[in-house]
KETI-222494 format. One line per 10 residues: number of its first residue (from 0); their letters; for each residue x, y, z of N, C-alpha, C, O. Coordinates in steps of 0.2 Angstrom, whole numbers, always signed. Layout:
BEGIN
NUM = a = X Y Z X Y Z X Y Z X Y Z  ...
***
This chain:
BEGIN
0 = myksflllyv = +43 -178 +87 +38 -172 +87 +32 -174 +84 +26 -172 +86  +32 -178 +78 +26 -180 +74 +22 -184 +79 +15 -183 +79  +25 -189 +82 +21 -194 +87 +18 -190 +92 +12 -191 +94  +21 -185 +95 +18 -181 +101 +12 -178 +99 +7 -177 +103  +12 -175 +93 +6 -172 +90 +0 -176 +90 -6 -175 +92  +1 -182 +87 -4 -187 +86 -6 -190 +92 -12 -191 +93  -1 -191 +97 -3 -194 +104 -8 -189 +107 -13 -190 +110  -7 -182 +106 -11 -177 +108 -18 -178 +105 -23 -177 +109  -18 -179 +99 -25 -180 +95 -29 -186 +98 -34 -185 +100  -25 -191 +99 -28 -197 +101 -31 -196 +108 -36 -198 +110
10 = semshfrylp = -27 -193 +113 -29 -192 +119 -35 -188 +120 -39 -189 +124  -35 -183 +116 -41 -178 +116 -47 -182 +113 -52 -181 +116  -46 -186 +108 -52 -189 +105 -54 -195 +109 -60 -197 +108  -50 -197 +113 -53 -203 +117 -58 -201 +122 -62 -205 +124  -58 -194 +123 -64 -191 +127 -70 -191 +124 -76 -190 +127  -70 -191 +117 -76 -190 +113 -78 -197 +110 -83 -197 +106  -75 -202 +111 -76 -208 +107 -83 -211 +108 -86 -215 +104  -86 -209 +114 -93 -212 +115 -98 -207 +113 -104 -208 +114  -96 -202 +109 -101 -197 +107 -105 -200 +101 -102 -205 +97  -111 -199 +100 -115 -201 +94 -111 -199 +87 -107 -195 +87
20 = knnlmpikry = -112 -203 +82 -108 -202 +76 -110 -195 +73 -105 -192 +70  -116 -193 +74 -118 -186 +72 -115 -180 +76 -117 -175 +75  -111 -182 +81 -109 -177 +85 -101 -177 +86 -98 -176 +91  -98 -177 +80 -91 -178 +79 -88 -171 +78 -82 -171 +77  -92 -166 +78 -89 -159 +76 -83 -157 +80 -79 -154 +78  -84 -158 +87 -78 -156 +91 -71 -159 +89 -66 -156 +89  -72 -165 +87 -66 -169 +86 -63 -167 +79 -57 -166 +78  -68 -166 +74 -66 -164 +67 -63 -157 +68 -58 -156 +64  -66 -153 +71 -63 -146 +72 -56 -146 +75 -51 -142 +72  -55 -150 +80 -48 -150 +83 -43 -153 +78 -38 -151 +78
30 = ffihhslyki = -45 -158 +75 -40 -161 +70 -39 -157 +64 -33 -156 +62  -44 -153 +62 -43 -149 +56 -38 -143 +57 -34 -142 +53  -38 -140 +63 -33 -135 +65 -26 -138 +65 -22 -134 +62  -25 -143 +68 -18 -146 +68 -16 -149 +61 -10 -149 +59  -21 -151 +57 -19 -154 +51 -16 -149 +46 -12 -151 +42  -18 -143 +47 -15 -138 +43 -8 -137 +43 -4 -136 +39  -5 -139 +49 +2 -139 +51 +5 -144 +47 +11 -143 +44  +2 -150 +47 +5 -156 +43 +5 -155 +36 +9 -157 +32  +0 -151 +34 -1 -150 +26 +4 -146 +24 +7 -147 +18  +6 -141 +28 +12 -136 +26 +18 -140 +26 +22 -139 +21
40 = lsinnsgnkf = +19 -145 +31 +25 -149 +31 +26 -153 +25 +31 -154 +22  +20 -156 +22 +20 -160 +17 +22 -157 +10 +24 -161 +6  +23 -151 +10 +25 -147 +4 +32 -149 +2 +34 -150 -4  +36 -150 +8 +43 -152 +7 +44 -159 +7 +50 -162 +6  +39 -163 +8 +40 -170 +8 +34 -174 +4 +31 -179 +6  +33 -171 -2 +27 -173 -6 +27 -180 -9 +22 -183 -11  +33 -183 -9 +34 -189 -12 +34 -195 -7 +34 -201 -9  +34 -194 +0 +35 -200 +4 +28 -203 +6 +23 -200 +5  +29 -208 +10 +23 -212 +12 +19 -208 +17 +13 -208 +17  +22 -205 +21 +19 -201 +26 +14 -196 +23 +8 -195 +25
50 = sfnlrlkaea = +17 -192 +19 +13 -186 +16 +7 -189 +12 +1 -187 +12  +8 -195 +8 +3 -198 +4 -3 -200 +8 -9 -199 +7  -1 -204 +14 -6 -207 +18 -10 -201 +22 -16 -202 +23  -6 -196 +24 -9 -191 +28 -15 -187 +23 -20 -185 +26  -13 -187 +17 -18 -184 +12 -24 -188 +12 -30 -186 +11  -23 -195 +12 -29 -199 +11 -33 -199 +18 -39 -199 +17  -30 -198 +23 -34 -197 +30 -38 -190 +30 -43 -190 +32  -34 -185 +27 -38 -179 +26 -44 -179 +22 -49 -176 +24  -44 -183 +16 -49 -184 +12 -55 -188 +16 -61 -186 +15  -53 -193 +20 -58 -196 +24 -61 -192 +29 -67 -192 +30
60 = fnksefslgt = -57 -187 +32 -60 -183 +36 -65 -178 +33 -70 -176 +36  -63 -175 +27 -68 -171 +24 -74 -174 +22 -79 -171 +21  -74 -181 +21 -80 -184 +19 -84 -187 +25 -89 -191 +25  -82 -184 +31 -86 -185 +37 -85 -193 +39 -89 -195 +43  -79 -196 +37 -78 -203 +39 -72 -203 +44 -70 -208 +46  -71 -197 +47 -66 -197 +52 -68 -200 +59 -74 -200 +61  -63 -204 +62 -65 -208 +68 -58 -208 +72 -53 -206 +70  -59 -211 +78 -53 -212 +82 -48 -217 +78 -42 -216 +79  -51 -222 +75 -46 -226 +71 -42 -223 +66 -37 -225 +64  -45 -218 +62 -42 -214 +57 -36 -210 +60 -30 -211 +58
70 = alsvfytmga = -37 -208 +66 -31 -204 +70 -25 -209 +71 -20 -208 +70  -27 -215 +74 -22 -220 +75 -19 -222 +69 -13 -224 +69  -23 -223 +64 -19 -225 +57 -14 -220 +55 -9 -222 +53  -16 -214 +56 -11 -208 +54 -5 -209 +59 +1 -208 +57  -6 -210 +65 -1 -211 +70 +4 -216 +68 +10 -215 +68  +2 -222 +66 +6 -228 +64 +9 -226 +57 +15 -228 +56  +6 -223 +53 +9 -221 +47 +15 -216 +48 +20 -217 +45  +14 -212 +53 +20 -207 +55 +26 -212 +58 +32 -210 +56  +24 -216 +62 +29 -220 +65 +33 -224 +60 +39 -225 +60  +29 -227 +55 +33 -231 +49 +37 -226 +45 +43 -228 +44
80 = sessqhdqan = +35 -220 +44 +39 -215 +40 +45 -214 +44 +51 -213 +41  +45 -212 +51 +51 -211 +55 +55 -217 +55 +61 -216 +55  +52 -223 +56 +57 -229 +56 +61 -230 +50 +67 -232 +50  +57 -228 +44 +61 -229 +38 +66 -224 +37 +72 -226 +35  +65 -218 +39 +70 -213 +39 +76 -215 +44 +82 -214 +42  +74 -218 +50 +80 -220 +54 +84 -226 +51 +90 -226 +52  +81 -230 +48 +84 -236 +45 +89 -234 +40 +94 -236 +39  +87 -229 +36 +91 -226 +30 +97 -223 +33 +102 -223 +30  +96 -219 +39 +102 -216 +42 +107 -221 +44 +113 -220 +44  +104 -227 +47 +109 -231 +50 +112 -236 +45 +118 -239 +46
90 = sqpsnekpst = +110 -236 +39 +113 -240 +33 +118 -236 +30 +121 -239 +25  +120 -230 +32 +125 -227 +28 +132 -230 +29 +133 -233 +35  +137 -230 +25 +143 -233 +25 +147 -231 +32 +146 -225 +34  +151 -235 +35 +154 -234 +41 +160 -229 +41 +162 -226 +46  +162 -228 +35 +168 -223 +34 +166 -216 +35 +170 -212 +35  +159 -215 +35 +157 -208 +36 +156 -207 +43 +152 -210 +47  +159 -202 +46 +159 -200 +53 +154 -195 +54 +155 -189 +53  +148 -197 +57 +143 -192 +59 +145 -188 +65 +149 -190 +69  +144 -181 +64 +146 -177 +69 +140 -174 +73 +134 -175 +71  +141 -171 +79 +136 -169 +83 +132 -163 +80 +126 -163 +80
100 = ltsqnseedh = +135 -159 +76 +132 -154 +72 +127 -157 +67 +122 -154 +66  +129 -162 +63 +125 -165 +59 +119 -168 +62 +113 -168 +59  +119 -171 +68 +114 -174 +71 +109 -168 +73 +103 -169 +73  +112 -163 +76 +107 -157 +77 +104 -154 +71 +98 -153 +72  +107 -154 +66 +104 -151 +60 +98 -156 +57 +93 -154 +55  +99 -163 +58 +94 -167 +56 +88 -166 +60 +82 -167 +57  +88 -165 +67 +83 -164 +71 +79 -157 +69 +73 -156 +69  +83 -152 +67 +81 -146 +65 +77 -146 +59 +73 -142 +57  +79 -150 +54 +76 -151 +47 +69 -153 +48 +65 -151 +43  +67 -156 +53 +60 -158 +54 +56 -152 +56 +50 -151 +54
110 = tmptqkavsr = +59 -147 +59 +55 -142 +62 +55 -135 +58 +51 -132 +57  +62 -134 +55 +63 -128 +52 +59 -127 +46 +56 -121 +45  +58 -132 +41 +53 -131 +35 +46 -128 +37 +44 -124 +34  +44 -131 +42 +37 -129 +45 +37 -122 +47 +33 -118 +46  +42 -121 +52 +42 -114 +55 +43 -109 +49 +40 -103 +49  +48 -110 +44 +49 -105 +39 +43 -104 +35 +41 -99 +33  +39 -110 +33 +33 -110 +29 +28 -106 +32 +25 -101 +29  +27 -107 +39 +22 -103 +43 +24 -96 +43 +19 -91 +42  +30 -94 +44 +32 -88 +45 +31 -84 +38 +29 -78 +38  +33 -87 +32 +32 -84 +26 +25 -83 +25 +23 -78 +22
120 = ktsdlrsevk = +20 -88 +26 +13 -87 +25 +11 -81 +29 +7 -77 +27  +13 -81 +36 +10 -75 +40 +13 -68 +37 +9 -63 +37  +19 -68 +35 +22 -62 +32 +18 -60 +26 +17 -54 +25  +16 -65 +22 +13 -63 +16 +6 -60 +17 +4 -55 +14  +3 -63 +22 -4 -61 +24 -4 -54 +27 -8 -50 +25  +1 -53 +31 +2 -46 +34 +3 -41 +29 +1 -35 +29  +7 -43 +23 +9 -38 +18 +3 -36 +14 +2 -31 +11  -2 -41 +13 -7 -40 +9 -13 -36 +12 -16 -32 +9  -14 -37 +19 -19 -34 +22 -16 -27 +25 -12 -26 +29  -19 -22 +22 -18 -15 +24 -24 -11 +26 -29 -13 +24
130 = ppphnyeaiv = -23 -7 +31 -28 -3 +33 -31 +2 +28 -27 +4 +23  -37 +4 +28 -40 +8 +23 -36 +15 +23 -34 +17 +28  -35 +18 +17 -32 +25 +17 -35 +30 +22 -42 +29 +22  -32 +34 +25 -35 +39 +29 -40 +43 +26 -39 +47 +21  -46 +43 +29 -52 +47 +28 -54 +46 +20 -57 +51 +18  -52 +41 +17 -54 +40 +10 -61 +40 +8 -63 +43 +3  -65 +37 +12 -72 +37 +11 -75 +44 +10 -79 +45 +6  -73 +48 +15 -76 +55 +14 -73 +59 +8 -76 +63 +5  -67 +57 +6 -64 +60 +1 -67 +59 -6 -68 +63 -10  -69 +52 -7 -71 +50 -13 -79 +49 -13 -82 +46 -18
140 = kdaaidksst = -82 +52 -8 -90 +50 -7 -94 +53 -14 -99 +50 -15  -91 +58 -17 -95 +61 -23 -92 +59 -29 -94 +61 -35  -87 +55 -29 -83 +53 -35 -86 +46 -38 -89 +42 -35  -85 +46 -45 -87 +40 -48 -82 +35 -48 -77 +35 -51  -83 +30 -43 -78 +25 -41 -81 +18 -40 -87 +18 -37  -78 +13 -43 -81 +6 -42 -78 +3 -35 -72 +2 -34  -83 +2 -31 -81 -1 -24 -84 -8 -24 -84 -11 -18  -85 -12 -30 -87 -19 -29 -82 -24 -26 -85 -29 -24  -76 -22 -26 -71 -26 -23 -65 -22 -21 -64 -17 -23  -62 -25 -16 -56 -22 -13 -50 -21 -19 -47 -15 -19
150 = eklyeqlytg = -49 -26 -23 -44 -25 -28 -46 -19 -33 -42 -15 -35  -52 -19 -35 -54 -13 -40 -53 -7 -36 -51 -2 -39  -55 -6 -30 -55 +0 -26 -48 +2 -26 -46 +8 -27  -43 -2 -24 -36 +0 -23 -33 +1 -30 -29 +6 -30  -35 -2 -35 -32 -1 -42 -34 +7 -44 -30 +10 -47  -40 +9 -42 -42 +16 -44 -39 +21 -39 -37 +26 -42  -38 +19 -33 -35 +24 -28 -27 +25 -30 -25 +30 -29  -24 +19 -32 -17 +20 -34 -16 +24 -41 -11 +28 -42  -21 +23 -45 -21 +26 -52 -23 +34 -51 -19 +38 -54  -28 +35 -47 -30 +42 -46 -37 +43 -47 -40 +40 -52
160 = vllnqkkqky = -41 +47 -43 -48 +48 -44 -49 +56 -45 -46 +60 -40  -53 +58 -50 -54 +65 -51 -60 +67 -46 -65 +63 -45  -59 +73 -43 -64 +76 -38 -66 +83 -40 -63 +86 -44  -72 +84 -38 -74 +91 -38 -74 +94 -45 -71 +99 -47  -77 +90 -50 -78 +92 -57 -71 +93 -60 -70 +98 -64  -67 +88 -59 -60 +88 -62 -55 +94 -59 -51 +96 -63  -57 +97 -54 -53 +102 -51 -48 +100 -46 -43 +103 -45  -48 +93 -44 -43 +90 -40 -42 +83 -42 -47 +80 -45  -37 +80 -40 -35 +73 -41 -33 +70 -34 -29 +73 -31  -36 +64 -33 -34 +61 -27 -31 +54 -28 -34 +50 -32
170 = wvdkkshanc = -25 +52 -25 -22 +45 -26 -19 +43 -20 -18 +47 -15  -18 +37 -19 -14 +34 -13 -7 +32 -16 -6 +28 -20  -2 +34 -12 +5 +32 -13 +6 +25 -11 +5 +23 -6  +8 +21 -16 +9 +14 -15 +14 +13 -9 +14 +8 -5  +20 +16 -9 +25 +15 -5 +23 +17 +2 +25 +13 +7  +20 +23 +3 +19 +25 +10 +12 +24 +12 +10 +25 +18  +7 +22 +7 +0 +21 +9 -3 +28 +11 -8 +27 +15  +0 +33 +9 -3 +40 +11 -7 +43 +6 -6 +42 +0  -11 +47 +8 -16 +51 +3 -11 +56 +0 -7 +59 +3  -13 +57 -7 -9 +62 -11 -15 +66 -15 -20 +64 -16
180 = fmlyarsfsi = -13 +72 -16 -18 +77 -20 -14 +81 -25 -8 +83 -25  -18 +82 -31 -16 +87 -35 -22 +92 -36 -27 +91 -38  -20 +99 -34 -25 +104 -34 -24 +107 -41 -19 +111 -42  -29 +106 -46 -28 +109 -52 -30 +117 -52 -33 +119 -48  -27 +120 -57 -28 +127 -58 -35 +130 -57 -37 +135 -54  -40 +126 -60 -47 +128 -59 -50 +128 -52 -55 +131 -51  -46 +125 -47 -48 +126 -40 -45 +132 -37 -47 +133 -31  -41 +135 -40 -37 +141 -37 -41 +148 -38 -46 +148 -42  -39 +152 -33 -42 +159 -34 -36 +163 -37 -31 +164 -34  -37 +165 -43 -32 +169 -47 -35 +176 -49 -41 +176 -52
190 = twsedkrfwh = -32 +181 -48 -34 +187 -49 -35 +188 -57 -30 +187 -60  -40 +191 -59 -42 +192 -66 -42 +186 -70 -42 +186 -76  -43 +180 -67 -43 +174 -71 -49 +173 -76 -48 +170 -81  -54 +176 -75 -60 +176 -79 -60 +181 -85 -65 +181 -89  -55 +185 -84 -55 +191 -90 -50 +188 -95 -44 +187 -94  -53 +187 -101 -49 +184 -107 -44 +188 -109 -40 +186 -113  -44 +195 -107 -38 +199 -109 -32 +197 -105 -26 +198 -108  -32 +194 -99 -27 +193 -95 -25 +185 -94 -19 +183 -94  -30 +181 -94 -29 +174 -94 -33 +170 -99 -38 +172 -101  -30 +164 -101 -32 +159 -105 -33 +153 -102 -28 +151 -98
200 = wpylsesdgv = -38 +148 -104 -38 +142 -101 -38 +136 -106 -44 +134 -108  -32 +134 -108 -32 +129 -113 -32 +122 -110 -32 +121 -104  -34 +117 -114 -34 +110 -111 -27 +107 -111 -23 +108 -115  -26 +102 -106 -20 +98 -106 -22 +91 -105 -26 +89 -101  -19 +87 -109 -21 +80 -108 -16 +77 -103 -10 +77 -104  -18 +73 -98 -14 +70 -93 -12 +63 -96 -14 +61 -101  -7 +60 -92 -4 +54 -94 -10 +48 -95 -9 +43 -98  -15 +49 -91 -21 +44 -91 -26 +46 -96 -31 +42 -96  -25 +51 -100 -29 +53 -106 -35 +58 -103 -39 +59 -108  -35 +60 -97 -40 +64 -95 -38 +71 -96 -32 +73 -96
210 = fidvaellnv = -43 +76 -99 -41 +83 -100 -43 +87 -94 -48 +87 -92  -38 +91 -93 -39 +96 -87 -37 +103 -90 -34 +104 -95  -40 +108 -86 -39 +115 -88 -32 +118 -85 -31 +116 -79  -28 +121 -89 -23 +125 -86 -23 +132 -87 -27 +134 -91  -21 +136 -82 -21 +143 -83 -15 +146 -86 -9 +145 -84  -16 +150 -92 -11 +153 -96 -11 +160 -95 -16 +163 -97  -6 +163 -92 -5 +170 -91 -4 +174 -98 +1 +172 -101  -8 +178 -100 -7 +182 -106 -4 +189 -105 +1 +190 -109  -6 +192 -100 -3 +199 -99 -6 +202 -92 -11 +204 -92  -2 +202 -87 -4 +205 -81 +2 +208 -77 +8 +206 -78
220 = cwlevhgkle = +1 +213 -73 +6 +216 -69 +5 +214 -62 +9 +215 -57  -1 +211 -60 -3 +209 -53 -4 +202 -54 -10 +199 -55  +1 +198 -52 +1 +190 -52 -1 +188 -45 +2 +189 -40  -7 +184 -44 -9 +182 -38 -13 +175 -38 -18 +175 -41  -10 +170 -36 -13 +163 -37 -13 +160 -30 -8 +160 -26  -19 +158 -28 -20 +155 -21 -24 +148 -21 -29 +148 -25  -21 +143 -18 -25 +137 -17 -25 +134 -10 -21 +136 -6  -31 +130 -9 -32 +128 -2 -34 +121 -2 -36 +118 -6  -32 +118 +4 -33 +111 +5 -35 +110 +13 -31 +113 +17  -40 +106 +15 -41 +104 +22 -36 +99 +24 -35 +94 +21
230 = asmlspgvly = -33 +101 +30 -27 +97 +33 -29 +90 +35 -25 +85 +35  -36 +89 +37 -38 +83 +39 -38 +78 +33 -39 +72 +35  -38 +80 +27 -38 +75 +21 -31 +72 +20 -30 +67 +17  -26 +74 +24 -19 +71 +23 -18 +66 +29 -21 +66 +34  -14 +61 +27 -13 +55 +32 -8 +57 +38 -3 +60 +36  -10 +56 +44 -7 +58 +50 +0 +55 +50 +1 +49 +48  +5 +59 +52 +12 +56 +53 +16 +56 +47 +22 +53 +47  +14 +59 +41 +17 +59 +35 +20 +66 +34 +16 +71 +35  +26 +67 +32 +29 +73 +30 +27 +75 +23 +30 +71 +18  +23 +80 +21 +21 +82 +15 +25 +87 +12 +27 +92 +16
240 = efvfevmlrd = +26 +87 +5 +29 +93 +2 +23 +96 -3 +20 +92 -6  +23 +103 -3 +18 +106 -8 +23 +109 -14 +27 +112 -12  +21 +107 -20 +25 +109 -26 +20 +112 -31 +15 +109 -33  +22 +118 -33 +19 +121 -39 +21 +118 -46 +27 +117 -46  +17 +116 -50 +19 +113 -57 +17 +119 -62 +11 +120 -63  +22 +122 -65 +22 +127 -70 +26 +126 -76 +30 +122 -76  +25 +131 -81 +29 +131 -87 +30 +138 -89 +25 +142 -89  +35 +140 -91 +37 +146 -95 +37 +145 -102 +42 +141 -105  +33 +148 -106 +33 +147 -113 +34 +154 -117 +31 +159 -116  +39 +153 -121 +41 +160 -125 +35 +161 -130 +32 +157 -133
250 = paygwevpvn = +34 +168 -131 +38 +173 -129 +36 +175 -121 +30 +177 -120  +40 +174 -117 +39 +176 -110 +43 +182 -108 +49 +182 -109  +40 +186 -104 +44 +192 -102 +41 +194 -95 +36 +192 -93  +45 +199 -92 +42 +202 -85 +44 +198 -79 +42 +199 -74  +49 +193 -80 +51 +189 -74 +57 +191 -71 +60 +187 -68  +60 +197 -72 +66 +199 -69 +65 +200 -62 +70 +199 -58  +59 +201 -59 +58 +201 -52 +56 +194 -50 +51 +192 -52  +60 +191 -45 +58 +185 -42 +51 +185 -40 +48 +189 -37  +47 +179 -40 +41 +178 -38 +41 +175 -31 +46 +173 -29  +36 +176 -27 +35 +174 -20 +31 +168 -19 +26 +167 -23
260 = lrlilpdgsk = +34 +163 -15 +30 +157 -14 +29 +157 -6 +33 +158 -2  +23 +155 -5 +21 +155 +3 +16 +149 +4 +12 +147 +0  +17 +146 +10 +13 +141 +13 +11 +143 +20 +15 +144 +24  +4 +144 +21 +1 +145 +27 -2 +139 +30 -6 +136 +27  +1 +137 +36 -2 +131 +39 -8 +132 +44 -9 +138 +45  -11 +127 +46 -17 +128 +50 -16 +132 +56 -21 +136 +59  -10 +132 +59 -9 +136 +65 -7 +143 +64 -6 +147 +68  -7 +145 +57 -6 +152 +55 +2 +153 +54 +3 +159 +51  +6 +148 +55 +13 +149 +54 +14 +149 +46 +10 +146 +42  +19 +153 +44 +21 +153 +37 +27 +151 +35 +32 +151 +38
270 = qehkenlmek = +28 +148 +29 +34 +147 +25 +35 +151 +19 +30 +150 +15  +40 +155 +18 +40 +159 +12 +47 +159 +10 +52 +159 +13  +47 +160 +3 +54 +161 +0 +52 +164 -7 +47 +164 -10  +58 +166 -11 +57 +168 -18 +60 +164 -23 +65 +160 -21  +58 +164 -29 +61 +160 -34 +62 +165 -40 +58 +169 -42  +68 +164 -43 +69 +168 -49 +68 +164 -56 +71 +159 -57  +62 +165 -59 +60 +161 -65 +64 +162 -71 +64 +159 -75  +68 +168 -71 +73 +169 -76 +78 +163 -77 +81 +162 -82  +79 +160 -71 +84 +154 -71 +81 +148 -73 +85 +143 -73  +74 +147 -74 +71 +141 -75 +71 +139 -83 +71 +144 -87
280 = prgrwieivi = +71 +133 -84 +70 +131 -91 +64 +133 -94 +59 +133 -91  +63 +133 -101 +57 +135 -105 +54 +129 -108 +58 +125 -110  +48 +130 -110 +45 +125 -114 +43 +118 -111 +41 +113 -114  +44 +117 -104 +42 +111 -101 +40 +112 -94 +42 +117 -91  +36 +107 -91 +34 +108 -85 +39 +107 -80 +44 +102 -80  +39 +112 -75 +44 +111 -69 +41 +112 -63 +35 +114 -62  +44 +109 -57 +42 +109 -51 +45 +115 -46 +51 +115 -47  +41 +118 -43 +44 +123 -38 +41 +122 -31 +35 +122 -30  +46 +120 -27 +43 +118 -20 +41 +124 -16 +44 +129 -16  +35 +124 -13 +32 +129 -9 +34 +128 -2 +37 +133 +1
290 = gefmasqeks = +33 +122 +1 +35 +121 +8 +33 +114 +10 +31 +110 +6  +34 +113 +17 +32 +106 +19 +28 +106 +25 +27 +112 +28  +24 +101 +26 +19 +101 +32 +19 +93 +35 +18 +89 +31  +20 +93 +41 +19 +86 +44 +12 +86 +47 +10 +89 +51  +8 +81 +43 +1 +80 +45 +0 +77 +52 +5 +73 +54  -5 +79 +55 -6 +76 +62 -14 +76 +63 -17 +81 +60  -16 +72 +67 -23 +72 +69 -25 +79 +73 -31 +81 +72  -20 +81 +76 -21 +88 +80 -21 +94 +76 -24 +99 +78  -18 +93 +70 -18 +99 +66 -23 +99 +60 -23 +96 +55  -29 +103 +62 -34 +103 +57 -35 +110 +55 -33 +115 +59
300 = gkiecslyey = -38 +111 +50 -39 +118 +47 -37 +118 +40 -34 +113 +37  -37 +124 +37 -35 +125 +30 -27 +126 +29 -24 +129 +33  -25 +123 +24 -18 +125 +22 -18 +129 +15 -22 +127 +10  -15 +134 +15 -15 +139 +9 -8 +139 +6 -3 +141 +9  -8 +138 -1 -2 +139 -4 -3 +144 -10 -8 +145 -13  +2 +148 -10 +2 +154 -15 +8 +156 -19 +14 +154 -17  +7 +158 -25 +12 +161 -29 +10 +168 -31 +4 +169 -34  +14 +173 -30 +12 +180 -31 +18 +184 -33 +24 +183 -30  +16 +190 -36 +21 +195 -37 +17 +201 -40 +15 +201 -45  +17 +207 -36 +14 +213 -38 +17 +219 -36 +15 +225 -36
310 = qggkwkkgll = +24 +218 -33 +27 +224 -31 +32 +227 -36 +33 +233 -36  +34 +223 -41 +39 +226 -46 +35 +230 -51 +39 +234 -54  +29 +229 -52 +25 +233 -57 +26 +232 -64 +24 +235 -69  +30 +226 -65 +31 +224 -72 +25 +220 -75 +23 +216 -72  +24 +221 -81 +19 +217 -85 +22 +210 -86 +28 +210 -89  +18 +205 -86 +21 +198 -86 +17 +194 -91 +11 +195 -92  +21 +189 -94 +18 +185 -99 +21 +178 -100 +27 +178 -98  +18 +173 -102 +21 +167 -104 +21 +161 -98 +24 +156 -99  +17 +162 -93 +17 +158 -87 +11 +153 -88 +5 +156 -88  +12 +147 -87 +6 +142 -87 +6 +139 -80 +12 +136 -78
320 = vkgvairpkt = +1 +138 -77 +0 +135 -71 -5 +129 -71 -10 +130 -73  -2 +123 -70 -5 +117 -70 -9 +116 -63 -15 +114 -63  -5 +117 -58 -8 +116 -51 -3 +115 -46 +3 +116 -47  -5 +112 -40 +0 +111 -34 -1 +103 -32 -6 +101 -31  +5 +100 -32 +5 +93 -30 +6 +93 -23 +11 +96 -20  +3 +89 -19 +3 +88 -12 +5 +80 -11 +0 +76 -12  +11 +78 -9 +12 +71 -8 +18 +70 -3 +21 +75 -1  +19 +64 -1 +24 +63 +4 +31 +65 +1 +32 +64 -5  +35 +67 +5 +41 +70 +2 +46 +66 -2 +49 +68 -7  +45 +59 +0 +50 +54 -4 +46 +50 -9 +49 +46 -12
330 = sikv = +40 +52 -11 +36 +48 -15 +37 +50 -22 +41 +55 -24  +35 +46 -27 +35 +47 -34 +29 +50 -37 +23 +47 -35  +29 +55 -41 +23 +58 -44 +19 +53 -48 +22 +49 -52  +13 +53 -48 +8 +49 -52 +6 +54 -58 +3 +51 -62
***
């Protein structure tokens, strides 16, 4: 196999041997492409004469000293290496009985390391090269983000980028490479939210040290919270879940009547259900699923998520609303 490659080199280069010395680029380019294959092979044979001499020829090639004689020299180096290996095989004790399977494996040993190395290299490159996140440039156009290198960009996208004066957070899910969002309470339409008698806006420190506003319900009988997101910001082909993140803090009252959760999709269809907050734990953040949405290029328009209750007529207190998380259904929250 090795000889056939070098014979191919020699055959090709014989057509160029009458070129002026300063016109050896076609030969050099041809040899350089195939040399990479031998370089990979030499990883597993770093100690033998073949690999050592081949590296010397590569150095000569890099110094523009490459010639037809260099190729022939490499050819004979290969021949010597193969002859040496053949002699070692024949010098084994006669009481060892070589089998057909062993012979076949011997031939495969010359090719398999190279094929596996090339396969691993190709696989690694494919895993490293990813397409840009869907529509991310439009999403972060007004955000303070470092785009000086791909590594820095992805590091920030995986960690999360604040948008719209800290009213939203955008990040990319590592597993699915899909866009994710957190719509904070400040981006919502909340009935009576600016009246300090009914709502309070304390600060909350996120895990990354960023402070965001949360909406704390002081006392209302008309609870109505709405948030919206443009469907085109979501990655096509991904099944998303919309989840309210809320907390009930004592003294909490007025939750005997279940609250309504609703998701209105771009085509006008609705997903609705009720949740009994009396059954939920107190004093910690909990998640309440609103609904699901399969993102698609054809599905454009606003998606609206809501939490409301105004039919029971009871005054309510003790609910904190952090926001709505929008993420692939199987992803892990950031």
